N, C-alpha and C positions, 0 to 999 in steps of 0.2 A: 505494499499499501504505499509506503514511504515513496518510492521511486514514481508512483503517478502523482502523489503530491508535488515533487519535485518539478515533474513536466507540466502541471499546471503552473506553478510558478515560473517556469520558462516561457510559458504562452501567454502569460500577464506581461512579463519582462519585453517579448516582443511587440506588445501593444503601447508601453509606455515609453520606451526607448526613443523613437522618433519624437516624439513631445520633448523629450531630456535633451537630446542631442541635435534637434534639427535638422532630421535625415530630409534628403529629396523626396519628390513624391511618390518615385519609384520603390524607394524602399520602405519608407511610412507605408505604402501602400499594401506590399508585401508581409509587413509584420500586422498590419490590421486584419488580413485575411489570414496569414497562415497561424498567429497566436489562438485566436478562438477555436480553430479545428483540433489544434494541440489539446487545448482545455478540455474540449468536449469530448474526445476520444480518452483522454486520460481520465477523466471524471467518470465515464461508463465504465473504463476497465478497472475501477477501484473495486466493485463487486467481483466475488470469485466467479459467480456462474458466467460473468461477462469479460473475464481477463483477457480473454483470446484479442477485445478490441484493441488493447496496448499495440499489436502489430500494426495497426492501421497508423500509427504514427511513424513508420517507417518512410512512405513515400514522403511526407511533409519533411522530415530530415533530412532526406537527400535532396530535395528542392531546395531547402535552405544553404545546402553545400554549394549548389551551381547557381542559384538565383541571383548572386552578385555580378556575374558575368554575363547571364543570359539577360537580365535586367537594365545593365550597365550601370551600378552604384557606381555615384562619383565621391562617396564619403568612406574614406577608410574605417573608420569607426562603426559604420553601419554593416562594412564586411567581414570584420571581426566580431560582431554581435551575432550577425547570421551564421556564419561559420561555427562560430562557438556554440550556439544555440543548437544547431542542426547535429553536431557532434555529441551533444549532451542529450539530447533528446533521442538520438538512435541508442545512446547507452543505457539510458533508464529505460527506453521501452523493451530493451531486451531483458530487464530484469523479470523474472518471471513470477515470484511472490509464492507465497504459500497457499496451496490448494489442499482443502481438508478433505471435500465432498467431490464427486463425479456427477456434473450434470448433462444431460440430454444423452443421446446417443445416436444420433443421426442415423443415416441409413444402414449402417453396422449393425445397430440394435436391431434391427430386423430379422438376421440371419444367426443371432446368437443360441447357441444351443442350451 
């Protein structure tokens, strides 16, 4: 659970950093879009039954690693912030967390003997 909470804080950072450091519009817009997505996936993944949703932050983390060059950031602080947050989101999304019960079964539950 602690890894999901850290990802929530990282998502909040993406949303407030442009206001603090006065990023360009491309970097600010990217933070205002990626931040809430990271927060949403992290909050949903807090519960044990939906823990797998943590992996949905992988594409967002990878996007944050390449976005400065695709969007053409003009601020070094924005580049460092997005790359740092991207790496941390990938690391903390990889933390599995403790699972005490088994939920669902999907299609494989139909063929159990």
